[in-house]
C-alpha positions as CSV (number, residue, x, y, z in Angstrom):
1,M,0.0,0.0,0.0
2,T,1.4,3.4,-1.0
3,Q,-1.7,5.6,-0.4
4,S,-2.9,6.0,3.1
5,V,-6.6,6.0,3.8
6,G,-7.6,9.6,4.7
7,E,-4.0,10.7,4.2
8,Q,-3.1,14.3,5.1
9,R,0.0,16.0,6.1
10,G,1.3,14.3,9.2
11,G,-0.9,11.2,9.0
12,Y,-4.5,10.1,9.1
13,R,-7.2,12.2,10.7
14,P,-10.7,10.7,11.2
15,P,-13.4,12.6,9.4
16,D,-15.5,13.3,12.4
17,P,-14.5,15.4,15.5
18,V,-14.3,13.8,18.9
19,E,-17.6,14.6,20.7
20,V,-18.7,14.4,24.3
21,P,-20.5,11.1,24.7
22,P,-24.4,11.3,24.4
23,L,-24.5,9.8,27.9
24,Y,-24.0,13.4,29.1
25,A,-26.4,15.1,26.6
26,W,-29.1,17.4,27.9
27,P,-31.9,17.0,27.2
28,P,-31.3,13.2,27.6
29,R,-30.8,11.0,24.6
30,P,-31.4,7.5,26.0
31,T,-31.2,5.6,22.8
32,A,-28.0,7.3,21.7
33,A,-26.6,6.9,25.2
34,L,-27.3,3.1,25.3
35,R,-25.8,2.7,21.8
36,W,-22.7,4.5,23.0
37,L,-22.4,2.3,26.1
38,L,-22.8,-0.9,24.1
39,F,-20.9,-0.1,20.9
40,D,-18.4,2.6,21.8
41,L,-17.5,2.0,25.4
42,W,-17.9,-1.7,25.6
43,F,-17.6,-3.2,22.1
44,P,-15.3,-4.9,21.4
45,W,-12.6,-4.1,23.9
46,G,-14.7,-3.5,27.0
47,F,-16.4,-6.9,26.6
48,L,-13.0,-8.5,26.0
49,Y,-11.6,-7.1,29.3
50,V,-14.7,-8.3,31.3
51,V,-14.7,-11.8,29.8
52,L,-10.9,-12.0,30.3
53,A,-11.3,-10.9,34.0
54,I,-13.9,-13.7,34.6
55,V,-11.7,-16.3,32.9
56,V,-8.5,-15.2,34.7
57,W,-10.2,-15.2,38.1
58,N,-11.5,-18.8,37.6
59,H,-8.5,-20.3,35.9
60,L,-5.4,-18.2,36.1
61,T,-5.5,-16.8,39.7
62,P,-4.3,-18.7,42.8
63,G,-7.0,-19.9,45.2
64,L,-8.4,-17.9,48.1
65,E,-6.7,-20.1,50.7
66,R,-3.3,-19.6,49.1
67,M,-3.8,-15.9,48.6
68,A,-4.8,-15.4,52.3
69,T,-1.1,-15.6,53.0
70,L,1.2,-13.1,51.2
71,E,3.9,-15.1,49.5
72,V,6.4,-14.4,46.8
73,G,5.4,-17.6,44.9
74,W,1.8,-16.7,44.0
75,V,2.6,-13.0,43.6
76,T,5.1,-14.1,41.0
77,L,2.4,-16.1,39.2
78,V,0.3,-13.0,39.1
79,W,3.2,-11.1,37.5
80,L,3.8,-13.8,35.0
81,R,0.1,-13.9,34.0
82,N,-0.1,-10.2,33.6
83,A,3.2,-10.0,31.6
84,A,1.9,-12.8,29.3
85,L,-1.4,-11.1,28.6
86,L,0.3,-7.8,28.0
87,G,2.8,-9.5,25.7
88,L,0.0,-11.2,23.7
89,L,-2.0,-8.1,23.2
90,A,0.9,-5.5,22.7
91,G,3.1,-8.0,20.9
92,G,0.3,-9.2,18.7
93,L,-0.8,-5.7,17.6
94,H,2.8,-4.7,17.1
95,W,3.6,-7.7,15.0
96,W,0.4,-7.2,12.8
97,L,0.7,-3.4,12.4
98,Y,4.4,-2.7,12.7
99,V,6.3,-5.9,11.8
100,R,4.2,-7.3,9.0
101,R,2.7,-3.8,8.3
102,T,-0.4,-5.7,7.1
103,Q,-2.3,-2.5,6.3
104,G,0.7,-0.3,5.6
105,S,0.1,3.2,6.9
106,D,-3.7,3.1,6.4
107,Y,-5.4,4.8,9.4
108,K,-2.0,5.6,11.0
109,Y,-2.1,8.9,12.9
110,V,1.6,9.7,12.3
111,D,3.2,9.1,8.9
112,R,6.4,7.8,10.5
113,W,7.4,4.5,12.1
114,P,8.9,4.0,15.6
115,A,12.4,5.4,16.1
116,T,15.3,2.9,15.7
117,D,18.2,5.3,16.2
118,S,17.3,8.0,18.7
119,D,19.1,9.1,21.9
120,R,15.7,9.7,23.5
121,F,15.2,6.0,24.1
122,L,17.1,3.2,25.8
123,W,19.3,1.4,23.3
124,R,18.3,4.2,20.9
125,H,15.3,2.0,20.0
126,Q,11.8,3.1,20.8
127,V,10.1,-0.3,20.9
128,R,12.8,-1.9,23.0
129,D,12.6,1.1,25.4
130,N,8.9,0.8,25.6
131,M,8.9,-2.9,26.2
132,F,11.5,-2.5,29.0
133,W,9.5,0.1,30.9
134,S,6.2,-1.7,30.3
135,L,7.4,-5.1,31.6
136,A,10.1,-4.3,34.1
137,S,8.2,-1.4,35.9
138,G,4.7,-1.4,34.6
139,V,3.7,-5.0,35.0
140,T,5.6,-5.1,38.3
141,V,3.8,-2.2,39.9
142,W,0.4,-3.3,38.4
143,S,0.9,-6.9,39.8
144,L,2.0,-5.7,43.2
145,Y,-1.1,-3.5,43.6
146,E,-3.3,-6.3,42.4
147,A,-1.7,-9.0,44.6
148,L,-1.9,-6.8,47.7
149,T,-5.6,-6.1,47.0
150,L,-6.4,-9.8,46.4
151,W,-4.5,-10.7,49.5
152,A,-6.5,-8.2,51.6
153,W,-9.7,-9.5,50.1
154,A,-8.8,-13.2,50.6
155,S,-7.6,-12.6,54.2
156,G,-10.6,-10.6,55.2
157,R,-8.7,-7.4,55.7
158,I,-11.1,-5.6,53.4
159,R,-14.8,-6.2,52.9
160,G,-15.7,-8.4,50.0
161,V,-18.9,-9.2,48.0
162,V,-19.7,-12.3,46.1
163,W,-21.9,-12.6,43.0
164,S,-24.4,-14.9,44.5
165,E,-25.3,-12.4,47.1
166,A,-25.3,-9.1,45.1
167,P,-25.3,-9.7,41.4
168,V,-27.0,-6.3,40.5
169,Y,-24.6,-4.4,42.7
170,L,-21.5,-6.1,41.2
171,A,-22.8,-5.6,37.7
172,V,-23.1,-1.9,38.3
173,M,-19.7,-1.8,39.9
174,T,-18.3,-3.6,36.8
175,L,-19.7,-0.8,34.6
176,L,-18.6,2.0,36.9
177,T,-15.1,0.6,36.8
178,F,-14.7,2.1,33.3
179,F,-15.8,5.5,34.5
180,W,-13.9,5.6,37.8
181,S,-10.8,4.5,36.0
182,T,-11.0,7.3,33.5
183,T,-11.8,9.9,36.2
184,H,-8.8,8.6,38.2
185,F,-6.7,8.9,35.1
186,W,-7.6,12.6,34.6
187,L,-6.8,13.4,38.2
188,N,-3.4,11.6,38.3
189,H,-2.6,12.8,34.8
190,R,-3.1,16.4,35.7
191,L,-0.9,15.8,38.7
192,L,1.8,14.4,36.5
193,H,1.9,17.5,34.4
194,W,2.9,19.5,37.5
195,P,6.4,20.6,36.3
196,P,8.5,18.9,39.0
197,L,6.6,15.6,38.5
198,Y,6.6,16.0,34.7
199,R,10.4,16.5,34.6
200,T,11.1,13.7,37.0
201,A,8.7,11.1,35.7
202,H,6.0,11.8,33.1
203,E,8.5,13.2,30.5
204,L,9.6,9.6,29.9
205,H,6.1,8.6,28.6
206,H,5.8,11.8,26.6
207,R,9.0,11.0,24.6
208,N,6.6,8.9,22.6
209,V,4.9,11.4,20.3
210,N,4.6,8.7,17.7
211,T,3.0,6.0,19.9
212,G,2.7,2.2,19.4
213,P,1.1,-0.7,21.3
214,W,4.1,-1.0,23.6
215,T,3.9,2.7,24.5
216,G,0.7,2.2,26.6
217,I,2.2,1.7,30.0
218,S,5.8,2.6,29.1
219,M,6.2,5.0,32.1
220,H,8.6,5.9,34.8
221,P,8.2,3.8,38.0
222,I,7.0,6.9,39.9
223,E,4.2,7.4,37.3
224,H,3.3,3.7,37.6
225,V,2.9,4.0,41.3
226,I,0.5,6.9,40.8
227,Y,-1.2,5.5,37.7
228,F,-2.1,2.1,39.2
229,S,-3.2,3.5,42.5
230,M,-6.8,3.0,41.2
231,F,-6.5,-0.4,43.0
232,L,-6.7,1.4,46.4
233,L,-10.3,2.2,45.7
234,W,-11.2,-1.4,46.3
235,W,-9.8,-1.2,49.8
236,V,-12.8,1.0,50.8
237,V,-15.4,0.0,48.2
238,P,-16.4,-3.6,48.5
239,V,-16.3,-5.6,45.3
240,H,-15.5,-9.1,44.0
241,P,-12.0,-10.1,42.7
242,T,-13.3,-10.1,39.1
243,V,-13.8,-6.4,39.4
244,I,-10.4,-6.0,41.0
245,I,-8.8,-7.9,38.2
246,L,-10.9,-6.0,35.6
247,S,-9.6,-2.6,36.9
248,G,-6.1,-4.0,36.4
249,F,-6.9,-5.0,32.8
250,F,-8.5,-1.7,32.0
251,N,-5.5,0.2,33.3
252,G,-2.9,-2.2,32.1
253,L,-4.2,-3.6,28.8
254,S,-6.5,-0.9,27.4
255,P,-3.6,1.6,26.9
256,V,-2.1,-0.9,24.4
257,V,-5.1,-0.3,22.2
258,T,-5.4,3.5,22.8
259,H,-1.7,4.0,22.0
260,S,-1.6,1.6,19.0
261,G,-0.9,4.6,16.7
262,F,-3.7,3.5,14.3
263,D,-7.3,4.6,14.3
264,Q,-8.6,1.4,12.8
265,L,-7.5,-2.2,12.5
266,A,-8.4,-3.4,9.0
267,L,-9.7,-7.0,8.8
268,G,-10.1,-7.8,5.2
269,R,-11.6,-5.3,2.7
270,R,-14.6,-4.1,4.7
271,A,-14.4,-5.1,8.3
272,R,-12.6,-2.7,10.7
273,V,-12.2,-2.6,14.5
274,T,-11.3,0.6,16.4
275,V,-7.8,0.2,17.9
276,G,-6.8,3.8,18.5
277,D,-7.9,6.8,20.4
278,L,-7.6,10.1,18.5
279,F,-8.5,12.0,21.7
280,H,-5.5,10.7,23.6
281,H,-3.3,10.8,20.5
282,L,-3.9,14.6,20.4
283,H,-2.6,14.8,24.0
284,H,0.7,13.1,22.9
285,R,0.9,15.5,20.0
286,H,0.0,18.8,21.8
287,F,0.6,18.0,25.5
288,E,-1.7,20.7,26.9
289,V,-5.1,19.2,25.9
290,N,-7.1,16.0,26.5
291,Y,-5.7,15.0,29.9
292,G,-8.4,12.5,30.5
293,N,-10.6,10.1,28.4
294,T,-13.9,10.6,26.7
295,P,-15.9,8.4,29.0
296,S,-15.3,10.9,31.8
297,P,-15.3,14.2,29.8
298,I,-13.7,16.4,32.5
299,D,-11.6,18.1,29.8
300,A,-14.8,19.6,28.4
301,L,-15.5,21.3,31.7
302,A,-11.9,22.3,32.2
303,G,-11.6,23.9,28.8
304,T,-8.9,21.5,27.6
305,W,-11.0,19.5,25.2
306,H,-9.5,19.1,21.7
307,D,-11.8,17.5,19.2
308,G,-9.3,17.1,16.4
309,T,-10.6,19.9,14.2
310,D,-8.8,22.9,12.8
311,E,-10.9,25.2,14.9
312,A,-9.8,23.4,18.1
313,Q,-6.2,23.7,17.0
314,E,-6.6,27.4,16.4
315,A,-8.1,27.8,19.8
316,L,-5.1,26.0,21.3
317,R,-2.8,28.4,19.5
318,H,-4.7,31.4,20.9
319,R,-4.5,30.0,24.4
320,R,-0.8,29.4,24.1
321,R,-0.2,33.0,22.9
322,A,-2.3,34.3,25.8
323,D,-0.3,32.3,28.3
324,Q,2.9,33.8,26.9
325,T,1.8,37.4,27.3
C-alpha cells in the first residue's frame, strides 16, 4: 500500500470530530446513550476485558486459601500472568501493524514508524525502550497492587462481596469501573503535568509522540505507582475479585489499544475494528489538551477538550499565545 486512507500532512485524521458522549447530553438522549455504552464504550474491547477478567479469576489466579497468606510464589504467578497477557496483546498488535505492516500506513495517525536510532530512548530504539519500561516497571507495579488487594480480600482485611449475594450491585460496579478508572486517570494525569513531576517522571512517557502498542504503560516507576493507585479504591469500596482484576486490565491492557498509533484495524476489505484513540493521541501531540478520556469528559468542563478539528487547533494556539503574554 502506498496511499494511506484519509491521508493528510502528518498522517491520518478521522473525518468526524471527537464529541462528548451522548450519555451526558441534555436533554437526555437515552437511545444514543445506550448505543454509545454498548458499541463505543464496551464493544469490542470492554467486553474482552470483562470476559478476560472472569476467565482469569476462575482459571489463572491462585485460590483464596493460598492468597490469604502473602507469599512471593503466588505473587510471581500474578506477575507472569499479567506479563503474558500484555505480551500477547501488545506483541500481537505490534507484529500485525508494525512488523508485518499488514495495512501499511492506512489509518495511522503519524506518517512515521517508531524510532530505531534516537538518543531519546534506551538502546536508541523506541520499541525496545517501551517494552522494557512496560514489563520491568509497569507489570511489576500493576501486579503488586493487584496482589496486595487480592491478599487483603482473601484474608478478610477488606470487605468483599460475592456474585451470588449481590449480582446487580456487582454488575453496576463492573460498569462503573470504566468511569472511575477514566476519572482517576484525569486526576493523576493532571498531577503528572505539574512541572516537577513532569520533569522527574512523566516526561519519559511523553517522549513517545509517535506512539505504538508497547507505549501504553511505558512509564517511569513513579508514574506507575500513581497511575495504578486505582486499586486502592477497592480497599474502601467492597467488590468481587473479578472487578479488582478488571480494573487492572482496564489500566494495564487498554492503553495498548489506545496507544496503538492506528485509528482502525483493517480486517479484510470491509471489516474494521477501532484500535486507536484520537482523543489521547492529540494529547501526545499537543501536550496541553485532553488530559483524560472521553468516558469521563472532564476536559470539556476544564476547557482543555481538543476534538481534532482545525478550529480546536486554532483555539489552542490562541490559548498558548495568551499564556505567553
